[in-house]
PyMOL Python script that loads the backbone (N, CA, C, O; Angstrom):
from pymol import cmd

cmd.read_pdbstr("""\
ATOM      1  N   UNK A   1     203.249 -84.399-134.082  1.00  0.00           N
ATOM      2  CA  UNK A   1     201.987 -83.832-133.692  1.00  0.00           C
ATOM      3  C   UNK A   1     201.812 -82.468-134.362  1.00  0.00           C
ATOM      4  O   UNK A   1     202.716 -81.633-134.332  1.00  0.00           O
ATOM      5  N   UNK A   2     200.658 -82.254-134.957  1.00  0.00           N
ATOM      6  CA  UNK A   2     200.422 -80.985-135.642  1.00  0.00           C
ATOM      7  C   UNK A   2     199.648 -80.031-134.749  1.00  0.00           C
ATOM      8  O   UNK A   2     198.842 -80.446-133.915  1.00  0.00           O
ATOM      9  N   UNK A   3     199.902 -78.776-134.937  1.00  0.00           N
ATOM     10  CA  UNK A   3     199.192 -77.738-134.196  1.00  0.00           C
ATOM     11  C   UNK A   3     197.816 -77.556-134.828  1.00  0.00           C
ATOM     12  O   UNK A   3     197.713 -77.222-136.008  1.00  0.00           O
ATOM     13  N   UNK A   4     196.778 -77.770-134.060  1.00  0.00           N
ATOM     14  CA  UNK A   4     195.430 -77.697-134.619  1.00  0.00           C
ATOM     15  C   UNK A   4     195.010 -76.275-134.991  1.00  0.00           C
ATOM     16  O   UNK A   4     194.012 -76.087-135.686  1.00  0.00           O
ATOM     17  N   UNK A   5     195.759 -75.282-134.535  1.00  0.00           N
ATOM     18  CA  UNK A   5     195.437 -73.886-134.848  1.00  0.00           C
ATOM     19  C   UNK A   5     196.147 -73.393-136.102  1.00  0.00           C
ATOM     20  O   UNK A   5     195.812 -72.332-136.628  1.00  0.00           O
ATOM     21  N   UNK A   6     197.108 -74.143-136.574  1.00  0.00           N
ATOM     22  CA  UNK A   6     197.813 -73.713-137.788  1.00  0.00           C
ATOM     23  C   UNK A   6     197.042 -74.203-139.015  1.00  0.00           C
ATOM     24  O   UNK A   6     196.416 -75.263-138.995  1.00  0.00           O
ATOM     25  N   UNK A   7     197.102 -73.429-140.049  1.00  0.00           N
ATOM     26  CA  UNK A   7     196.426 -73.821-141.287  1.00  0.00           C
ATOM     27  C   UNK A   7     197.444 -74.443-142.232  1.00  0.00           C
ATOM     28  O   UNK A   7     198.621 -74.083-142.206  1.00  0.00           O
ATOM     29  N   UNK A   8     196.997 -75.368-143.061  1.00  0.00           N
ATOM     30  CA  UNK A   8     197.934 -75.993-144.005  1.00  0.00           C
ATOM     31  C   UNK A   8     198.420 -74.969-145.029  1.00  0.00           C
ATOM     32  O   UNK A   8     197.708 -74.023-145.368  1.00  0.00           O
ATOM     33  N   UNK A   9     199.619 -75.170-145.503  1.00  0.00           N
ATOM     34  CA  UNK A   9     200.175 -74.267-146.506  1.00  0.00           C
ATOM     35  C   UNK A   9     199.585 -74.591-147.865  1.00  0.00           C
ATOM     36  O   UNK A   9     199.419 -75.754-148.234  1.00  0.00           O
ATOM     37  N   UNK A  10     199.279 -73.553-148.585  1.00  0.00           N
ATOM     38  CA  UNK A  10     198.683 -73.691-149.901  1.00  0.00           C
ATOM     39  C   UNK A  10     199.551 -72.938-150.901  1.00  0.00           C
ATOM     40  O   UNK A  10     199.712 -71.723-150.781  1.00  0.00           O
ATOM     41  N   UNK A  11     200.113 -73.639-151.888  1.00  0.00           N
ATOM     42  CA  UNK A  11     200.938 -72.925-152.871  1.00  0.00           C
ATOM     43  C   UNK A  11     200.072 -72.012-153.734  1.00  0.00           C
ATOM     44  O   UNK A  11     199.026 -72.429-154.232  1.00  0.00           O
ATOM     45  N   UNK A  12     200.506 -70.781-153.905  1.00  0.00           N
ATOM     46  CA  UNK A  12     199.742 -69.790-154.658  1.00  0.00           C
ATOM     47  C   UNK A  12     200.672 -69.089-155.646  1.00  0.00           C
ATOM     48  O   UNK A  12     201.805 -68.744-155.311  1.00  0.00           O
ATOM     49  N   UNK A  13     200.183 -68.885-156.859  1.00  0.00           N
ATOM     50  CA  UNK A  13     200.912 -68.091-157.843  1.00  0.00           C
ATOM     51  C   UNK A  13     200.119 -66.827-158.112  1.00  0.00           C
ATOM     52  O   UNK A  13     198.906 -66.879-158.312  1.00  0.00           O
ATOM     53  N   UNK A  14     200.793 -65.707-158.117  1.00  0.00           N
ATOM     54  CA  UNK A  14     200.165 -64.431-158.445  1.00  0.00           C
ATOM     55  C   UNK A  14     200.709 -63.967-159.787  1.00  0.00           C
ATOM     56  O   UNK A  14     201.905 -64.075-160.058  1.00  0.00           O
ATOM     57  N   UNK A  15     199.831 -63.457-160.610  1.00  0.00           N
ATOM     58  CA  UNK A  15     200.232 -62.994-161.929  1.00  0.00           C
ATOM     59  C   UNK A  15     199.912 -61.515-162.073  1.00  0.00           C
ATOM     60  O   UNK A  15     198.896 -61.035-161.570  1.00  0.00           O
ATOM     61  N   UNK A  16     200.775 -60.815-162.751  1.00  0.00           N
ATOM     62  CA  UNK A  16     200.533 -59.404-163.063  1.00  0.00           C
ATOM     63  C   UNK A  16     200.148 -59.303-164.528  1.00  0.00           C
ATOM     64  O   UNK A  16     200.460 -60.172-165.343  1.00  0.00           O
ATOM     65  N   UNK A  17     199.470 -58.233-164.827  1.00  0.00           N
ATOM     66  CA  UNK A  17     199.092 -57.919-166.204  1.00  0.00           C
ATOM     67  C   UNK A  17     198.273 -59.026-166.860  1.00  0.00           C
ATOM     68  O   UNK A  17     198.621 -59.519-167.933  1.00  0.00           O
ATOM     69  N   UNK A  18     197.211 -59.401-166.218  1.00  0.00           N
ATOM     70  CA  UNK A  18     196.266 -60.326-166.827  1.00  0.00           C
ATOM     71  C   UNK A  18     194.944 -59.597-167.020  1.00  0.00           C
ATOM     72  O   UNK A  18     194.628 -58.649-166.301  1.00  0.00           O
ATOM     73  N   UNK A  19     194.195 -60.049-167.984  1.00  0.00           N
ATOM     74  CA  UNK A  19     192.899 -59.452-168.260  1.00  0.00           C
ATOM     75  C   UNK A  19     191.820 -60.491-167.997  1.00  0.00           C
ATOM     76  O   UNK A  19     191.929 -61.642-168.418  1.00  0.00           O
ATOM     77  N   UNK A  20     190.797 -60.073-167.307  1.00  0.00           N
ATOM     78  CA  UNK A  20     189.658 -60.949-167.062  1.00  0.00           C
ATOM     79  C   UNK A  20     188.381 -60.236-167.483  1.00  0.00           C
ATOM     80  O   UNK A  20     188.303 -59.008-167.487  1.00  0.00           O
ATOM     81  N   UNK A  21     187.395 -61.029-167.831  1.00  0.00           N
ATOM     82  CA  UNK A  21     186.054 -60.522-168.091  1.00  0.00           C
ATOM     83  C   UNK A  21     185.197 -60.970-166.920  1.00  0.00           C
ATOM     84  O   UNK A  21     185.066 -62.164-166.650  1.00  0.00           O
ATOM     85  N   UNK A  22     184.622 -60.010-166.237  1.00  0.00           N
ATOM     86  CA  UNK A  22     183.735 -60.293-165.109  1.00  0.00           C
ATOM     87  C   UNK A  22     182.308 -60.040-165.581  1.00  0.00           C
ATOM     88  O   UNK A  22     181.950 -58.909-165.909  1.00  0.00           O
ATOM     89  N   UNK A  23     181.501 -61.086-165.617  1.00  0.00           N
ATOM     90  CA  UNK A  23     180.123 -60.960-166.084  1.00  0.00           C
ATOM     91  C   UNK A  23     179.175 -60.832-164.894  1.00  0.00           C
ATOM     92  O   UNK A  23     179.525 -61.162-163.761  1.00  0.00           O
ATOM     93  N   UNK A  24     177.971 -60.346-165.177  1.00  0.00           N
ATOM     94  CA  UNK A  24     176.974 -60.181-164.114  1.00  0.00           C
ATOM     95  C   UNK A  24     176.496 -61.516-163.569  1.00  0.00           C
ATOM     96  O   UNK A  24     176.162 -61.624-162.389  1.00  0.00           O
ATOM     97  N   UNK A  25     176.461 -62.536-164.425  1.00  0.00           N
ATOM     98  CA  UNK A  25     176.015 -63.849-163.970  1.00  0.00           C
ATOM     99  C   UNK A  25     176.620 -64.941-164.845  1.00  0.00           C
ATOM    100  O   UNK A  25     177.224 -64.661-165.880  1.00  0.00           O
ATOM    101  N   UNK A  26     176.450 -66.175-164.418  1.00  0.00           N
ATOM    102  CA  UNK A  26     177.029 -67.315-165.122  1.00  0.00           C
ATOM    103  C   UNK A  26     176.396 -67.528-166.490  1.00  0.00           C
ATOM    104  O   UNK A  26     177.055 -68.021-167.405  1.00  0.00           O
ATOM    105  N   UNK A  27     175.130 -67.163-166.642  1.00  0.00           N
ATOM    106  CA  UNK A  27     174.439 -67.338-167.924  1.00  0.00           C
ATOM    107  C   UNK A  27     175.085 -66.460-168.997  1.00  0.00           C
ATOM    108  O   UNK A  27     175.261 -66.896-170.134  1.00  0.00           O
ATOM    109  N   UNK A  28     175.433 -65.235-168.639  1.00  0.00           N
ATOM    110  CA  UNK A  28     176.087 -64.354-169.605  1.00  0.00           C
ATOM    111  C   UNK A  28     177.470 -64.886-169.981  1.00  0.00           C
ATOM    112  O   UNK A  28     177.867 -64.808-171.143  1.00  0.00           O
ATOM    113  N   UNK A  29     178.194 -65.419-169.021  1.00  0.00           N
ATOM    114  CA  UNK A  29     179.509 -66.012-169.322  1.00  0.00           C
ATOM    115  C   UNK A  29     179.345 -67.161-170.311  1.00  0.00           C
ATOM    116  O   UNK A  29     180.137 -67.293-171.244  1.00  0.00           O
ATOM    117  N   UNK A  30     178.327 -67.989-170.117  1.00  0.00           N
ATOM    118  CA  UNK A  30     178.055 -69.092-171.052  1.00  0.00           C
ATOM    119  C   UNK A  30     177.726 -68.565-172.446  1.00  0.00           C
ATOM    120  O   UNK A  30     178.178 -69.116-173.450  1.00  0.00           O
ATOM    121  N   UNK A  31     176.935 -67.493-172.496  1.00  0.00           N
ATOM    122  CA  UNK A  31     176.578 -66.894-173.788  1.00  0.00           C
ATOM    123  C   UNK A  31     177.824 -66.402-174.520  1.00  0.00           C
ATOM    124  O   UNK A  31     177.960 -66.593-175.729  1.00  0.00           O
ATOM    125  N   UNK A  32     178.726 -65.774-173.783  1.00  0.00           N
ATOM    126  CA  UNK A  32     179.956 -65.279-174.396  1.00  0.00           C
ATOM    127  C   UNK A  32     180.809 -66.433-174.920  1.00  0.00           C
ATOM    128  O   UNK A  32     181.356 -66.359-176.021  1.00  0.00           O
ATOM    129  N   UNK A  33     180.916 -67.484-174.137  1.00  0.00           N
ATOM    130  CA  UNK A  33     181.718 -68.632-174.551  1.00  0.00           C
ATOM    131  C   UNK A  33     181.100 -69.396-175.710  1.00  0.00           C
ATOM    132  O   UNK A  33     181.796 -70.138-176.403  1.00  0.00           O
ATOM    133  N   UNK A  34     179.814 -69.228-175.927  1.00  0.00           N
ATOM    134  CA  UNK A  34     179.156 -69.927-177.036  1.00  0.00           C
ATOM    135  C   UNK A  34     179.467 -69.275-178.382  1.00  0.00           C
ATOM    136  O   UNK A  34     179.231 -69.868-179.435  1.00  0.00           O
ATOM    137  N   UNK A  35     179.999 -68.047-178.343  1.00  0.00           N
ATOM    138  CA  UNK A  35     180.402 -67.366-179.574  1.00  0.00           C
ATOM    139  C   UNK A  35     181.814 -67.795-179.939  1.00  0.00           C
ATOM    140  O   UNK A  35     182.759 -67.551-179.189  1.00  0.00           O
ATOM    141  N   UNK A  36     181.954 -68.435-181.096  1.00  0.00           N
ATOM    142  CA  UNK A  36     183.246 -69.001-181.494  1.00  0.00           C
ATOM    143  C   UNK A  36     184.361 -67.952-181.510  1.00  0.00           C
ATOM    144  O   UNK A  36     185.448 -68.195-180.985  1.00  0.00           O
ATOM    145  N   UNK A  37     184.096 -66.786-182.111  1.00  0.00           N
ATOM    146  CA  UNK A  37     185.135 -65.752-182.204  1.00  0.00           C
ATOM    147  C   UNK A  37     185.559 -65.251-180.834  1.00  0.00           C
ATOM    148  O   UNK A  37     186.738 -64.980-180.604  1.00  0.00           O
ATOM    149  N   UNK A  38     184.615 -65.130-179.939  1.00  0.00           N
ATOM    150  CA  UNK A  38     184.950 -64.649-178.610  1.00  0.00           C
ATOM    151  C   UNK A  38     185.616 -65.750-177.785  1.00  0.00           C
ATOM    152  O   UNK A  38     186.561 -65.486-177.041  1.00  0.00           O
ATOM    153  N   UNK A  39     185.134 -66.956-177.916  1.00  0.00           N
ATOM    154  CA  UNK A  39     185.677 -68.072-177.137  1.00  0.00           C
ATOM    155  C   UNK A  39     187.154 -68.314-177.437  1.00  0.00           C
ATOM    156  O   UNK A  39     187.901 -68.737-176.555  1.00  0.00           O
ATOM    157  N   UNK A  40     187.583 -68.050-178.672  1.00  0.00           N
ATOM    158  CA  UNK A  40     188.994 -68.278-179.002  1.00  0.00           C
ATOM    159  C   UNK A  40     189.914 -67.250-178.345  1.00  0.00           C
ATOM    160  O   UNK A  40     191.128 -67.446-178.305  1.00  0.00           O
ATOM    161  N   UNK A  41     189.354 -66.166-177.833  1.00  0.00           N
ATOM    162  CA  UNK A  41     190.147 -65.158-177.133  1.00  0.00           C
ATOM    163  C   UNK A  41     190.245 -65.451-175.637  1.00  0.00           C
ATOM    164  O   UNK A  41     190.978 -64.773-174.917  1.00  0.00           O
ATOM    165  N   UNK A  42     189.513 -66.450-175.172  1.00  0.00           N
ATOM    166  CA  UNK A  42     189.472 -66.787-173.746  1.00  0.00           C
ATOM    167  C   UNK A  42     190.408 -67.959-173.463  1.00  0.00           C
ATOM    168  O   UNK A  42     190.337 -69.003-174.111  1.00  0.00           O
ATOM    169  N   UNK A  43     191.287 -67.762-172.479  1.00  0.00           N
ATOM    170  CA  UNK A  43     192.236 -68.814-172.102  1.00  0.00           C
ATOM    171  C   UNK A  43     191.614 -69.815-171.143  1.00  0.00           C
ATOM    172  O   UNK A  43     192.019 -70.977-171.106  1.00  0.00           O
ATOM    173  N   UNK A  44     190.642 -69.376-170.375  1.00  0.00           N
ATOM    174  CA  UNK A  44     190.016 -70.276-169.422  1.00  0.00           C
ATOM    175  C   UNK A  44     188.964 -69.582-168.595  1.00  0.00           C
ATOM    176  O   UNK A  44     188.746 -68.374-168.697  1.00  0.00           O
ATOM    177  N   UNK A  45     188.334 -70.365-167.789  1.00  0.00           N
ATOM    178  CA  UNK A  45     187.269 -69.867-166.924  1.00  0.00           C
ATOM    179  C   UNK A  45     187.741 -70.012-165.486  1.00  0.00           C
ATOM    180  O   UNK A  45     188.035 -71.117-165.029  1.00  0.00           O
ATOM    181  N   UNK A  46     187.813 -68.892-164.773  1.00  0.00           N
ATOM    182  CA  UNK A  46     188.298 -68.921-163.396  1.00  0.00           C
ATOM    183  C   UNK A  46     187.181 -69.247-162.409  1.00  0.00           C
ATOM    184  O   UNK A  46     187.394 -69.973-161.438  1.00  0.00           O
ATOM    185  N   UNK A  47     186.000 -68.712-162.661  1.00  0.00           N
ATOM    186  CA  UNK A  47     184.810 -69.034-161.872  1.00  0.00           C
ATOM    187  C   UNK A  47     183.642 -69.080-162.850  1.00  0.00           C
ATOM    188  O   UNK A  47     183.839 -68.957-164.059  1.00  0.00           O
ATOM    189  N   UNK A  48     182.447 -69.255-162.344  1.00  0.00           N
ATOM    190  CA  UNK A  48     181.290 -69.289-163.238  1.00  0.00           C
ATOM    191  C   UNK A  48     181.018 -67.935-163.884  1.00  0.00           C
ATOM    192  O   UNK A  48     180.296 -67.864-164.878  1.00  0.00           O
ATOM    193  N   UNK A  49     181.590 -66.846-163.329  1.00  0.00           N
ATOM    194  CA  UNK A  49     181.376 -65.497-163.862  1.00  0.00           C
ATOM    195  C   UNK A  49     182.633 -64.823-164.393  1.00  0.00           C
ATOM    196  O   UNK A  49     182.539 -63.738-164.966  1.00  0.00           O
ATOM    197  N   UNK A  50     183.807 -65.425-164.224  1.00  0.00           N
ATOM    198  CA  UNK A  50     185.071 -64.776-164.578  1.00  0.00           C
ATOM    199  C   UNK A  50     185.802 -65.571-165.653  1.00  0.00           C
ATOM    200  O   UNK A  50     186.078 -66.760-165.491  1.00  0.00           O
ATOM    201  N   UNK A  51     186.112 -64.882-166.767  1.00  0.00           N
ATOM    202  CA  UNK A  51     186.824 -65.492-167.888  1.00  0.00           C
ATOM    203  C   UNK A  51     188.209 -64.866-167.997  1.00  0.00           C
ATOM    204  O   UNK A  51     188.353 -63.648-167.889  1.00  0.00           O
ATOM    205  N   UNK A  52     189.215 -65.684-168.209  1.00  0.00           N
ATOM    206  CA  UNK A  52     190.590 -65.226-168.364  1.00  0.00           C
ATOM    207  C   UNK A  52     190.878 -65.032-169.844  1.00  0.00           C
ATOM    208  O   UNK A  52     190.677 -65.945-170.645  1.00  0.00           O
ATOM    209  N   UNK A  53     191.347 -63.846-170.206  1.00  0.00           N
ATOM    210  CA  UNK A  53     191.606 -63.500-171.606  1.00  0.00           C
ATOM    211  C   UNK A  53     193.036 -63.874-171.977  1.00  0.00           C
ATOM    212  O   UNK A  53     193.962 -63.685-171.188  1.00  0.00           O
ATOM    213  N   UNK A  54     193.208 -64.408-173.193  1.00  0.00           N
ATOM    214  CA  UNK A  54     194.546 -64.762-173.674  1.00  0.00           C
ATOM    215  C   UNK A  54     195.427 -63.508-173.757  1.00  0.00           C
ATOM    216  O   UNK A  54     194.940 -62.431-174.101  1.00  0.00           O
ATOM    217  N   UNK A  55     196.705 -63.644-173.448  1.00  0.00           N
ATOM    218  CA  UNK A  55     197.617 -62.493-173.540  1.00  0.00           C
ATOM    219  C   UNK A  55     197.607 -61.886-174.937  1.00  0.00           C
ATOM    220  O   UNK A  55     197.653 -62.601-175.939  1.00  0.00           O
ATOM    221  N   UNK A  56     197.548 -60.570-174.989  1.00  0.00           N
ATOM    222  CA  UNK A  56     197.598 -59.855-176.264  1.00  0.00           C
ATOM    223  C   UNK A  56     196.300 -59.861-177.045  1.00  0.00           C
ATOM    224  O   UNK A  56     196.275 -59.387-178.181  1.00  0.00           O
ATOM    225  N   UNK A  57     195.229 -60.377-176.484  1.00  0.00           N
ATOM    226  CA  UNK A  57     193.971 -60.510-177.221  1.00  0.00           C
ATOM    227  C   UNK A  57     192.858 -59.617-176.671  1.00  0.00           C
ATOM    228  O   UNK A  57     191.689 -59.805-177.007  1.00  0.00           O
ATOM    229  N   UNK A  58     193.215 -58.654-175.834  1.00  0.00           N
ATOM    230  CA  UNK A  58     192.210 -57.794-175.210  1.00  0.00           C
ATOM    231  C   UNK A  58     191.435 -56.995-176.252  1.00  0.00           C
ATOM    232  O   UNK A  58     190.206 -56.951-176.206  1.00  0.00           O
ATOM    233  N   UNK A  59     192.131 -56.370-177.181  1.00  0.00           N
ATOM    234  CA  UNK A  59     191.445 -55.538-178.180  1.00  0.00           C
ATOM    235  C   UNK A  59     190.499 -56.364-179.041  1.00  0.00           C
ATOM    236  O   UNK A  59     189.386 -55.926-179.332  1.00  0.00           O
ATOM    237  N   UNK A  60     190.927 -57.548-179.450  1.00  0.00           N
ATOM    238  CA  UNK A  60     190.061 -58.421-180.248  1.00  0.00           C
ATOM    239  C   UNK A  60     188.830 -58.816-179.454  1.00  0.00           C
ATOM    240  O   UNK A  60     187.725 -58.864-179.993  1.00  0.00           O
ATOM    241  N   UNK A  61     189.019 -59.097-178.174  1.00  0.00           N
ATOM    242  CA  UNK A  61     187.889 -59.456-177.320  1.00  0.00           C
ATOM    243  C   UNK A  61     186.934 -58.278-177.169  1.00  0.00           C
ATOM    244  O   UNK A  61     185.719 -58.451-177.265  1.00  0.00           O
ATOM    245  N   UNK A  62     187.468 -57.088-176.935  1.00  0.00           N
ATOM    246  CA  UNK A  62     186.621 -55.899-176.806  1.00  0.00           C
ATOM    247  C   UNK A  62     185.842 -55.638-178.089  1.00  0.00           C
ATOM    248  O   UNK A  62     184.657 -55.308-178.043  1.00  0.00           O
ATOM    249  N   UNK A  63     186.506 -55.784-179.234  1.00  0.00           N
ATOM    250  CA  UNK A  63     185.826 -55.595-180.524  1.00  0.00           C
ATOM    251  C   UNK A  63     184.667 -56.573-180.683  1.00  0.00           C
ATOM    252  O   UNK A  63     183.583 -56.192-181.127  1.00  0.00           O
ATOM    253  N   UNK A  64     184.896 -57.828-180.323  1.00  0.00           N
ATOM    254  CA  UNK A  64     183.853 -58.842-180.459  1.00  0.00           C
ATOM    255  C   UNK A  64     182.697 -58.573-179.502  1.00  0.00           C
ATOM    256  O   UNK A  64     181.536 -58.752-179.870  1.00  0.00           O
ATOM    257  N   UNK A  65     183.000 -58.148-178.286  1.00  0.00           N
ATOM    258  CA  UNK A  65     181.935 -57.798-177.342  1.00  0.00           C
ATOM    259  C   UNK A  65     181.079 -56.660-177.889  1.00  0.00           C
ATOM    260  O   UNK A  65     179.854 -56.688-177.777  1.00  0.00           O
ATOM    261  N   UNK A  66     181.722 -55.670-178.473  1.00  0.00           N
ATOM    262  CA  UNK A  66     180.980 -54.534-179.047  1.00  0.00           C
ATOM    263  C   UNK A  66     180.118 -54.976-180.228  1.00  0.00           C
ATOM    264  O   UNK A  66     178.993 -54.501-180.385  1.00  0.00           O
ATOM    265  N   UNK A  67     180.635 -55.879-181.055  1.00  0.00           N
ATOM    266  CA  UNK A  67     179.846 -56.407-182.178  1.00  0.00           C
ATOM    267  C   UNK A  67     178.607 -57.135-181.685  1.00  0.00           C
ATOM    268  O   UNK A  67     177.579 -57.159-182.362  1.00  0.00           O
ATOM    269  N   UNK A  68     178.710 -57.730-180.501  1.00  0.00           N
ATOM    270  CA  UNK A  68     177.579 -58.444-179.910  1.00  0.00           C
ATOM    271  C   UNK A  68     176.571 -57.489-179.273  1.00  0.00           C
ATOM    272  O   UNK A  68     175.507 -57.913-178.820  1.00  0.00           O
ATOM    273  N   UNK A  69     176.907 -56.203-179.241  1.00  0.00           N
ATOM    274  CA  UNK A  69     176.014 -55.213-178.654  1.00  0.00           C
ATOM    275  C   UNK A  69     176.288 -54.883-177.203  1.00  0.00           C
ATOM    276  O   UNK A  69     175.517 -54.156-176.576  1.00  0.00           O
ATOM    277  N   UNK A  70     177.371 -55.406-176.661  1.00  0.00           N
ATOM    278  CA  UNK A  70     177.739 -55.118-175.276  1.00  0.00           C
ATOM    279  C   UNK A  70     178.559 -53.836-175.219  1.00  0.00           C
ATOM    280  O   UNK A  70     179.193 -53.455-176.202  1.00  0.00           O
ATOM    281  N   UNK A  71     178.546 -53.188-174.094  1.00  0.00           N
ATOM    282  CA  UNK A  71     179.372 -51.998-173.873  1.00  0.00           C
ATOM    283  C   UNK A  71     180.311 -52.299-172.708  1.00  0.00           C
ATOM    284  O   UNK A  71     180.017 -51.947-171.566  1.00  0.00           O
ATOM    285  N   UNK A  72     181.446 -52.954-172.995  1.00  0.00           N
ATOM    286  CA  UNK A  72     182.361 -53.352-171.917  1.00  0.00           C
ATOM    287  C   UNK A  72     182.959 -52.154-171.209  1.00  0.00           C
ATOM    288  O   UNK A  72     183.290 -51.146-171.833  1.00  0.00           O
ATOM    289  N   UNK A  73     183.090 -52.276-169.911  1.00  0.00           N
ATOM    290  CA  UNK A  73     183.720 -51.246-169.096  1.00  0.00           C
ATOM    291  C   UNK A  73     185.145 -51.710-168.799  1.00  0.00           C
ATOM    292  O   UNK A  73     185.345 -52.738-168.152  1.00  0.00           O
ATOM    293  N   UNK A  74     186.123 -50.958-169.268  1.00  0.00           N
ATOM    294  CA  UNK A  74     187.521 -51.290-169.012  1.00  0.00           C
ATOM    295  C   UNK A  74     187.919 -50.573-167.736  1.00  0.00           C
ATOM    296  O   UNK A  74     187.894 -49.344-167.670  1.00  0.00           O
ATOM    297  N   UNK A  75     188.287 -51.343-166.723  1.00  0.00           N
ATOM    298  CA  UNK A  75     188.586 -50.764-165.415  1.00  0.00           C
ATOM    299  C   UNK A  75     189.987 -50.193-165.379  1.00  0.00           C
ATOM    300  O   UNK A  75     190.186 -49.098-164.851  1.00  0.00           O
ATOM    301  N   UNK A  76     190.960 -50.895-165.919  1.00  0.00           N
ATOM    302  CA  UNK A  76     192.332 -50.429-165.912  1.00  0.00           C
ATOM    303  C   UNK A  76     193.038 -50.965-167.134  1.00  0.00           C
ATOM    304  O   UNK A  76     192.859 -52.122-167.513  1.00  0.00           O
ATOM    305  N   UNK A  77     193.827 -50.132-167.738  1.00  0.00           N
ATOM    306  CA  UNK A  77     194.576 -50.571-168.913  1.00  0.00           C
ATOM    307  C   UNK A  77     195.951 -49.945-168.855  1.00  0.00           C
ATOM    308  O   UNK A  77     196.086 -48.729-168.721  1.00  0.00           O
ATOM    309  N   UNK A  78     196.984 -50.790-168.957  1.00  0.00           N
ATOM    310  CA  UNK A  78     198.353 -50.265-168.975  1.00  0.00           C
ATOM    311  C   UNK A  78     198.785 -50.069-170.410  1.00  0.00           C
ATOM    312  O   UNK A  78     198.413 -50.848-171.288  1.00  0.00           O
ATOM    313  N   UNK A  79     199.560 -49.043-170.650  1.00  0.00           N
ATOM    314  CA  UNK A  79     199.982 -48.687-171.998  1.00  0.00           C
ATOM    315  C   UNK A  79     200.889 -49.669-172.567  1.00  0.00           C
ATOM    316  O   UNK A  79     201.336 -49.511-173.703  1.00  0.00           O
TER     317      UNK A  79
END
""", "prot")
cmd.dss("prot")
cmd.show_as("cartoon", "prot")
cmd.util.cbc("prot")
cmd.orient("prot")
């Protein structure tokens, strides 16, 4: 018999030192992914607005965003 007040266990992995791009809306995320040079720097899409950046590719991604006319805000960067 299971306790109806207990929640099922959900396996979760936490990662440190990952870079994500958080866009204002899903349309902008689609626009970014439609650019071949930028899309190759993205490892995956976490939500409709959040893109996961490939390890070691942050600078290339930032350069490409700037070439597109965007002004990315870097929230935190470790040396």
